[in-house]
C-alpha positions as CSV (number, residue, x, y, z in Angstrom):
1,M,-87.5,15.4,30.5
2,T,-86.8,18.4,28.3
3,T,-85.2,17.5,25.0
4,F,-85.8,20.6,23.0
5,V,-85.1,24.2,24.1
6,D,-85.3,27.1,21.7
7,R,-84.9,30.0,24.1
8,V,-82.3,30.4,26.9
9,E,-80.6,33.1,28.9
10,L,-76.8,32.8,28.7
11,H,-74.4,34.4,31.1
12,A,-71.1,34.8,29.2
13,A,-67.9,35.9,30.9
14,A,-64.7,36.4,29.0
15,G,-61.3,35.8,30.5
16,N,-59.4,38.5,32.4
17,G,-56.2,39.8,31.1
18,G,-53.0,38.9,32.9
19,H,-51.1,41.5,34.9
20,G,-47.8,42.8,33.7
21,C,-44.7,42.2,35.7
22,A,-42.4,44.7,37.3
23,S,-38.9,43.2,37.4
24,V,-35.2,44.2,37.1
25,H,-32.7,42.0,35.4
26,R,-30.1,40.5,37.6
27,E,-27.1,38.4,36.8
28,K,-23.5,37.9,38.1
29,F,-21.4,41.0,37.7
30,K,-24.5,42.9,36.4
31,P,-26.9,43.0,39.3
32,L,-29.1,45.8,37.8
33,G,-29.3,45.2,34.1
34,G,-32.5,47.1,33.5
35,P,-36.2,46.4,33.5
36,D,-37.2,43.0,32.1
37,G,-40.9,42.5,33.3
38,G,-43.0,40.7,30.6
39,N,-46.5,41.5,29.5
40,G,-49.6,39.7,30.7
41,G,-51.6,37.4,28.4
42,R,-54.9,38.3,26.8
43,G,-58.1,36.9,28.3
44,G,-60.0,34.4,26.2
45,D,-63.1,35.4,24.2
46,V,-66.6,33.8,24.4
47,I,-67.6,33.1,20.8
48,L,-70.9,31.7,19.4
49,V,-70.4,29.6,16.2
50,V,-73.2,28.1,14.1
51,D,-72.9,24.4,13.9
52,Q,-75.2,22.4,11.6
53,A,-74.9,19.4,13.9
54,V,-76.5,21.3,16.8
55,T,-80.3,21.5,16.7
56,T,-81.3,22.7,20.2
57,L,-80.1,25.1,22.9
58,L,-80.6,22.4,25.6
59,D,-77.0,22.4,26.7
60,Y,-77.2,26.0,27.6
61,H,-80.5,25.5,29.4
62,H,-78.8,23.1,31.8
63,H,-75.5,25.1,32.0
64,P,-76.2,28.8,31.4
65,H,-73.0,30.1,33.0
66,R,-70.0,30.0,30.6
67,K,-66.6,31.5,31.2
68,A,-63.4,31.7,29.1
69,T,-60.0,31.2,30.7
70,N,-57.9,34.1,32.0
71,G,-54.6,35.3,30.6
72,Q,-51.5,34.5,32.6
73,P,-49.4,37.2,34.3
74,G,-46.0,38.2,32.9
75,A,-42.8,37.2,34.5
76,G,-39.2,38.4,34.7
77,D,-36.6,37.9,32.0
78,N,-39.1,39.4,29.4
79,R,-41.4,36.4,29.6
80,S,-44.9,37.3,28.5
81,G,-47.9,35.5,30.0
82,K,-49.9,32.9,28.1
83,D,-53.1,34.1,26.4
84,G,-56.3,32.7,27.7
85,Q,-58.1,30.1,25.5
86,D,-61.2,31.2,23.6
87,L,-64.4,29.5,24.6
88,V,-66.3,28.5,21.4
89,L,-70.0,27.7,21.9
90,P,-71.8,25.9,19.1
91,V,-75.4,27.1,18.4
92,P,-78.0,25.9,15.9
93,D,-78.4,27.6,12.5
94,G,-81.0,30.4,12.9
95,T,-80.0,31.5,16.4
96,V,-80.8,35.1,17.2
97,V,-78.8,36.8,19.9
98,L,-80.5,39.5,22.0
99,D,-79.7,41.6,25.0
100,R,-81.9,41.5,28.1
101,A,-83.9,44.5,26.8
102,G,-84.8,42.6,23.6
103,N,-82.5,44.4,21.2
104,V,-81.1,42.1,18.5
105,L,-77.3,41.9,18.6
106,A,-76.8,39.3,15.9
107,D,-78.7,36.9,13.7
108,L,-76.6,33.8,13.1
109,I,-77.5,32.1,9.8
110,G,-75.1,29.8,7.9
111,Q,-72.5,27.2,8.9
112,G,-69.5,28.9,10.6
113,T,-71.2,32.2,11.3
114,T,-69.6,33.7,14.5
115,F,-70.5,36.3,17.1
116,V,-68.2,37.4,20.0
117,A,-70.5,37.3,23.0
118,G,-67.7,38.4,25.4
119,Q,-64.5,40.2,24.6
120,G,-61.4,39.0,26.6
121,G,-59.5,41.6,28.7
122,R,-56.2,43.0,27.5
123,G,-53.1,41.9,29.2
124,G,-51.2,44.5,31.2
125,L,-47.8,45.8,30.0
126,G,-44.7,44.9,31.9
127,N,-42.2,47.5,33.0
128,A,-39.9,46.5,30.1
129,A,-42.6,47.8,27.7
130,L,-43.1,50.9,29.7
131,A,-39.4,51.9,29.8
132,S,-38.4,55.0,27.8
133,A,-35.6,57.5,27.6
134,R,-37.4,59.6,30.2
135,R,-38.5,56.6,32.4
136,K,-35.5,54.2,32.3
137,A,-36.5,51.9,35.1
138,P,-40.2,51.9,35.8
139,G,-41.0,50.5,39.2
140,F,-44.5,49.5,38.2
141,A,-46.5,47.5,35.6
142,L,-50.0,47.8,34.2
143,L,-52.8,45.5,35.4
144,G,-54.7,43.3,33.1
145,E,-58.2,44.4,32.1
146,P,-61.2,42.4,33.3
147,G,-63.0,40.4,30.6
148,E,-66.4,41.5,29.4
149,S,-69.4,39.9,31.2
150,R,-72.7,40.0,29.5
151,D,-76.2,38.4,29.9
152,I,-77.7,37.6,26.5
153,V,-80.7,35.7,25.3
154,L,-80.5,33.1,22.6
155,E,-83.6,32.4,20.5
156,L,-83.8,29.7,17.9
157,K,-85.8,30.4,14.8
158,T,-86.0,27.3,12.6
159,V,-84.4,27.8,9.2
160,A,-86.9,26.0,6.9
161,D,-88.3,26.6,3.5
162,V,-91.8,25.4,4.3
163,A,-93.8,25.7,7.5
164,L,-96.9,23.5,8.1
165,V,-99.4,25.3,10.3
166,G,-102.8,24.4,11.5
167,Y,-104.9,23.3,14.4
168,P,-103.8,20.5,16.7
169,S,-104.4,17.0,15.3
170,A,-104.9,18.4,11.8
171,G,-102.3,15.8,10.5
172,K,-99.2,18.0,10.2
173,S,-96.9,15.4,11.8
174,S,-98.3,12.6,9.6
175,L,-97.8,14.8,6.5
176,I,-94.2,15.6,7.3
177,S,-93.5,11.9,8.1
178,V,-94.5,10.8,4.6
179,L,-93.0,13.8,2.7
180,S,-89.6,13.3,4.3
181,A,-87.6,10.9,6.5
182,A,-88.6,12.7,9.7
183,K,-90.1,10.6,12.4
184,P,-92.3,12.8,14.6
185,K,-94.5,11.6,17.4
186,I,-98.0,10.8,16.0
187,A,-101.1,10.2,18.1
188,D,-104.9,10.8,18.0
189,Y,-105.0,13.5,20.7
190,P,-104.3,17.3,20.6
191,F,-100.8,18.8,21.1
192,T,-99.0,15.6,20.4
193,T,-96.2,17.7,18.8
194,L,-94.5,19.7,21.5
195,V,-91.5,20.7,19.5
196,P,-90.9,21.7,15.9
197,N,-90.0,18.8,13.6
198,L,-87.7,19.4,10.6
199,G,-87.5,17.2,7.5
200,V,-85.8,17.3,4.2
201,V,-87.8,16.8,1.0
202,T,-86.5,16.1,-2.5
203,A,-88.7,17.0,-5.4
204,G,-87.0,16.6,-8.8
205,S,-83.8,18.7,-8.7
206,T,-85.0,20.8,-5.7
207,V,-84.2,19.9,-2.2
208,Y,-85.9,21.9,0.6
209,T,-86.6,21.7,4.3
210,I,-90.1,21.5,5.8
211,A,-91.0,22.2,9.4
212,D,-93.9,20.9,11.4
213,V,-94.9,23.7,13.8
214,P,-96.8,22.6,17.0
215,G,-100.6,23.2,16.7
216,L,-102.0,26.7,16.9
217,I,-105.3,27.7,18.6
218,P,-107.2,31.0,19.0
219,G,-105.1,33.4,21.0
220,A,-101.8,31.8,20.0
221,S,-100.3,35.2,19.2
222,Q,-100.9,36.2,22.8
223,G,-99.4,33.1,24.2
224,K,-102.3,30.6,24.5
225,G,-101.5,27.0,23.8
226,L,-98.0,26.7,22.3
227,G,-98.4,29.8,20.1
228,L,-95.8,32.3,21.2
229,E,-93.3,29.5,22.0
230,F,-93.2,28.3,18.4
231,L,-94.7,31.0,16.1
232,R,-91.2,32.4,15.7
233,H,-90.2,29.2,13.9
234,V,-92.3,30.2,10.8
235,E,-90.6,33.6,10.4
236,R,-87.8,32.4,8.1
237,C,-89.9,30.1,5.8
238,S,-90.6,30.9,2.1
239,V,-94.1,29.4,2.0
240,L,-96.8,28.6,4.5
241,V,-99.0,25.4,4.1
242,H,-102.3,25.5,5.9
243,V,-103.1,21.9,6.8
244,L,-106.9,21.7,7.3
245,D,-108.6,18.7,8.8
246,T,-111.6,17.7,6.7
247,A,-112.6,14.8,9.0
248,T,-112.7,16.6,12.3
249,L,-115.0,15.2,14.9
250,E,-115.6,18.5,16.7
251,S,-119.0,19.9,15.8
252,D,-118.0,23.5,16.3
253,R,-115.2,23.4,13.8
254,D,-114.9,23.4,10.0
255,P,-111.9,23.8,7.7
256,V,-112.8,27.3,6.5
257,S,-113.2,28.7,10.0
258,D,-110.0,27.0,11.1
259,L,-108.2,28.7,8.2
260,D,-109.6,32.1,9.1
261,I,-108.6,31.7,12.8
262,I,-105.0,30.6,12.0
263,E,-104.7,33.5,9.5
264,E,-105.8,36.0,12.1
265,E,-103.3,34.7,14.6
266,L,-100.5,35.0,11.9
267,R,-101.7,38.5,11.2
268,Q,-101.5,39.5,14.8
269,Y,-98.1,38.0,15.2
270,G,-96.9,40.1,12.2
271,G,-94.2,39.9,9.6
272,L,-95.7,37.0,7.5
273,E,-98.1,38.9,5.2
274,D,-95.9,38.5,2.1
275,R,-95.4,34.8,2.3
276,P,-97.3,32.7,-0.3
277,R,-99.9,30.3,1.1
278,I,-101.0,26.8,0.0
279,V,-103.9,24.9,1.4
280,A,-103.7,21.2,2.0
281,L,-107.0,19.5,2.7
282,N,-105.9,16.5,4.7
283,K,-107.6,13.2,5.5
284,V,-109.5,12.9,2.2
285,D,-109.1,9.1,2.5
286,I,-112.1,9.2,4.8
287,P,-115.4,9.4,2.9
288,D,-116.8,12.3,4.9
289,G,-113.5,14.1,4.5
290,Q,-113.6,13.8,0.7
291,D,-117.2,15.1,0.6
292,L,-116.3,18.1,2.8
293,A,-113.2,18.8,0.6
294,D,-115.3,18.8,-2.5
295,M,-117.7,21.2,-0.9
296,I,-115.2,23.8,0.4
297,R,-112.6,23.7,-2.4
298,P,-114.4,26.2,-4.7
299,D,-114.7,28.7,-1.9
300,L,-111.0,28.4,-1.0
301,E,-109.9,28.7,-4.7
302,A,-112.2,31.8,-5.0
303,R,-110.1,33.4,-2.2
304,G,-106.9,32.9,-4.3
305,Y,-105.5,29.8,-2.6
306,R,-103.9,26.9,-4.4
307,V,-105.7,23.8,-2.9
308,F,-104.4,20.3,-2.8
309,E,-106.3,17.3,-1.5
310,V,-104.0,15.0,0.3
311,S,-104.0,12.0,2.6
312,A,-100.9,11.0,4.7
313,I,-102.4,7.6,5.3
314,A,-103.3,6.7,1.7
315,H,-100.3,8.7,0.2
316,K,-102.8,10.6,-2.0
317,G,-101.9,13.9,-3.6
318,L,-98.4,14.0,-2.0
319,N,-96.4,14.3,-5.2
320,E,-98.5,17.2,-6.5
321,L,-98.1,19.0,-3.2
322,S,-94.4,18.3,-3.0
323,Y,-93.6,19.6,-6.5
324,A,-95.8,22.6,-6.1
325,L,-93.8,23.6,-3.0
326,A,-90.6,23.0,-4.9
327,G,-91.6,25.3,-7.6
328,I,-92.5,28.1,-5.2
329,I,-89.2,27.6,-3.3
330,A,-87.2,27.6,-6.5
331,E,-88.7,31.0,-7.5
332,A,-88.1,32.4,-4.1
333,R,-84.4,31.4,-4.2
334,A,-84.0,32.8,-7.7
335,A,-85.5,36.1,-6.6
336,K,-83.3,36.3,-3.5
337,P,-80.5,38.8,-4.1
338,K,-77.0,37.3,-4.3
339,E,-74.9,37.7,-1.2
340,E,-72.3,40.4,-1.8
341,A,-68.7,40.0,-0.9
342,T,-67.7,41.1,2.6
343,R,-67.1,44.9,2.6
344,I,-64.9,46.7,5.0
345,V,-66.4,50.0,6.2
346,I,-64.0,52.6,7.4
347,R,-65.5,55.2,9.7
348,P,-62.8,57.8,10.5
349,K,-63.2,59.8,13.7
350,A,-64.2,63.4,13.5
351,V,-61.3,65.9,13.7
352,D,-62.7,67.4,16.9
353,D,-63.3,64.0,18.6
354,A,-61.1,64.1,21.8
355,G,-61.9,60.5,22.7
356,F,-63.6,61.4,26.0
357,T,-66.2,63.7,27.5
358,V,-66.4,65.7,30.7
359,T,-69.8,66.5,32.2
360,A,-70.7,68.4,35.3
361,E,-72.8,66.5,37.8
362,G,-73.9,68.8,40.6
363,E,-71.9,71.7,41.8
364,D,-68.6,69.9,42.7
365,L,-68.5,66.7,40.7
366,Y,-67.3,66.2,37.2
367,R,-67.5,62.8,35.3
368,V,-65.0,61.7,32.7
369,R,-66.2,59.1,30.2
370,G,-64.2,57.6,27.3
371,E,-62.7,54.4,26.2
372,K,-59.1,55.4,26.9
373,P,-59.5,57.0,30.3
374,E,-61.7,54.2,31.6
375,R,-59.3,51.6,30.3
376,W,-56.3,53.3,31.8
377,V,-58.0,53.5,35.2
378,R,-58.7,49.7,35.1
379,Q,-55.0,49.1,34.3
380,T,-53.6,51.2,37.2
381,D,-52.4,49.7,40.4
382,F,-53.5,52.4,42.9
383,N,-51.2,51.0,45.6
384,N,-48.2,52.1,43.6
385,D,-47.6,55.9,43.7
386,E,-45.5,55.7,40.5
387,A,-48.3,53.9,38.7
388,V,-50.7,56.6,39.8
389,G,-48.4,59.3,38.6
390,Y,-48.1,57.6,35.2
391,L,-51.9,57.6,35.0
392,A,-52.0,61.3,35.8
393,D,-49.4,62.0,33.0
394,R,-51.4,59.9,30.5
395,L,-54.7,61.8,31.3
396,N,-52.9,65.1,31.1
397,R,-51.5,64.3,27.6
398,L,-54.9,63.2,26.5
399,G,-56.2,66.6,27.4
400,V,-58.4,65.7,30.4
401,E,-57.0,68.4,32.6
402,D,-57.6,71.1,30.1
403,A,-61.1,69.9,29.6
404,L,-61.8,70.0,33.3
405,V,-60.6,73.6,33.4
406,K,-62.9,74.5,30.5
407,A,-65.8,72.8,32.2
408,G,-65.3,75.0,35.3
409,A,-63.7,72.6,37.7
410,R,-61.8,74.1,40.6
411,A,-59.2,72.7,43.0
412,G,-60.8,70.3,45.4
413,D,-63.7,69.3,43.2
414,G,-64.5,65.7,42.8
415,V,-63.6,64.0,39.5
416,A,-65.1,60.5,38.6
417,I,-63.7,58.5,35.8
418,G,-66.1,55.7,34.6
419,P,-69.8,54.8,34.9
420,E,-71.7,55.6,38.0
421,D,-71.7,52.0,39.3
422,N,-68.0,51.5,38.8
423,A,-66.1,54.8,38.9
424,V,-62.8,56.0,40.4
425,V,-63.4,59.2,42.3
426,F,-60.6,61.6,43.5
427,D,-60.2,65.2,44.5
428,W,-58.8,67.2,41.6
429,E,-55.7,69.3,42.1
430,P,-54.6,71.1,38.9
431,T,-50.9,71.1,38.2
432,V,-48.7,72.5,35.5
433,Q,-47.6,69.0,34.7
434,A,-49.8,66.3,36.1
435,G,-48.0,64.1,38.6
436,A,-44.7,65.9,38.3
437,E,-44.9,67.6,41.7
438,M,-46.0,64.5,43.5
439,L,-43.2,62.2,42.6
440,G,-40.4,64.4,41.4
441,R,-38.0,62.3,39.3
442,R,-40.6,59.6,38.7
443,G,-39.4,56.5,36.9
444,E,-35.7,57.2,37.6
445,D,-33.7,54.8,39.7
446,H,-30.4,55.8,41.4
447,R,-29.4,52.1,41.1
448,M,-29.3,52.6,37.3
449,E,-26.9,55.6,37.5
450,A,-23.2,55.3,36.6
451,P,-21.2,53.7,39.5
452,R,-19.3,56.1,41.8
453,P,-15.5,55.8,42.3
454,A,-14.4,53.6,45.1
455,A,-12.9,56.5,47.1
456,Q,-16.2,58.5,46.9
457,R,-18.2,55.4,48.0
458,R,-15.9,55.0,51.0
459,R,-16.2,58.7,52.0
460,D,-20.0,58.5,51.7
461,R,-20.2,55.4,54.0
462,E,-18.0,57.1,56.6
463,A,-20.2,60.2,56.5
464,E,-23.3,58.1,57.1
465,R,-21.6,56.4,60.1
466,D,-20.6,59.7,61.6
467,D,-24.2,61.1,61.2
468,A,-25.6,58.0,62.8
469,Q,-23.2,58.2,65.8
470,K,-24.0,61.8,66.3
471,E,-27.7,61.2,66.4
472,Y,-27.1,58.4,68.9
473,D,-25.0,60.6,71.2
474,E,-27.6,63.3,71.2
475,F,-30.3,60.9,72.2
476,D,-30.3,60.2,76.0
477,P,-33.5,58.3,77.2
478,F,-32.4,58.7,80.9
């Protein structure tokens, strides 16, 4: 059964915004008291948060589809809908967020670091919020926006100060078990360690973490063995420790060639050239292992490596190795630049930025792209003529109609608003004032006008009855 997962694909869907409400206030002796439709609630966000208590992405491996709750629709009597609840997903420290193309979206390091994986949709405005001196009683409301849906990849890169690297069965798991309180699986066969193990080591006043990376073999950087699965776990370390087996029973191997092969794999993987290296000659408690260590140590020191002879079984040389690592880590931490306070960067828009673009596609199709036009289209109820006219007025005020004229659009040409896979297309009919000819006194309601005198209302009703009787008399089916 899988217990450790360090790479998953997550399907995050934020909540949809609630629709606005179109309502007219009614009460005794005041049946038409004006618009009172409330706004829709905001959809919930999908948020990734670093939690030190989480060490694996296993939960998202089993349940990759996550969705936040939707906002509730508005109601009459100026009641706004309830906002959707944000979905907070805990992830391990060191999680990298990528899109499906492999582009890094966020690198989450440190307790409480957050990233919004899906933005909740805005709630639609009710007709009370849309009312104005010109539009006293709107007969429509705006729809809620759909929440953002995104497929992302989560990769875990272990946050450790020290990484133990080496061939399978070189003794890395044994070494981390005696240096820290970690209890990895230990056995006398290759690839015993199938997941990175993490331990905490205290050396004097320095406390650091040490990771045991699963065994590497030739071709690891191209995916052989467990290489590509776990090489990324050494990217964040401050120092690499080559654990070399001085008592190997394989006749075609020796510690120096093992070191050269692992270094070549690290070079091909890339990004680790500047990390300091230490060599730990392991299993010197075995007589043949001690003899081989004495033989190769001068050669390794001539290459510039600091060499330590250790034995996880006999607990030999562990203090020297631990304190040497603590010194390197302390220097690396001191050289690391201090984190600056959070800065707010303001990037004002250019003075000639209209907020949208109009591009010609073919001879008779023009595409409009921009945050506002596309959002307004998503919020429009196209079954309501008044709402469509309101959209036309908004686009006209934004300058879309003037831009279409400048682009060469003519009456009857197609205009698409939005991306190719999800656009609203209509035939363009230029007007002096967008939507005005279509609906006339749009937004006005004769029910909201001042009441007529009783005598006038009586005369109007009598005239309507006379007209109806006249039409009946003139109609003779036989």
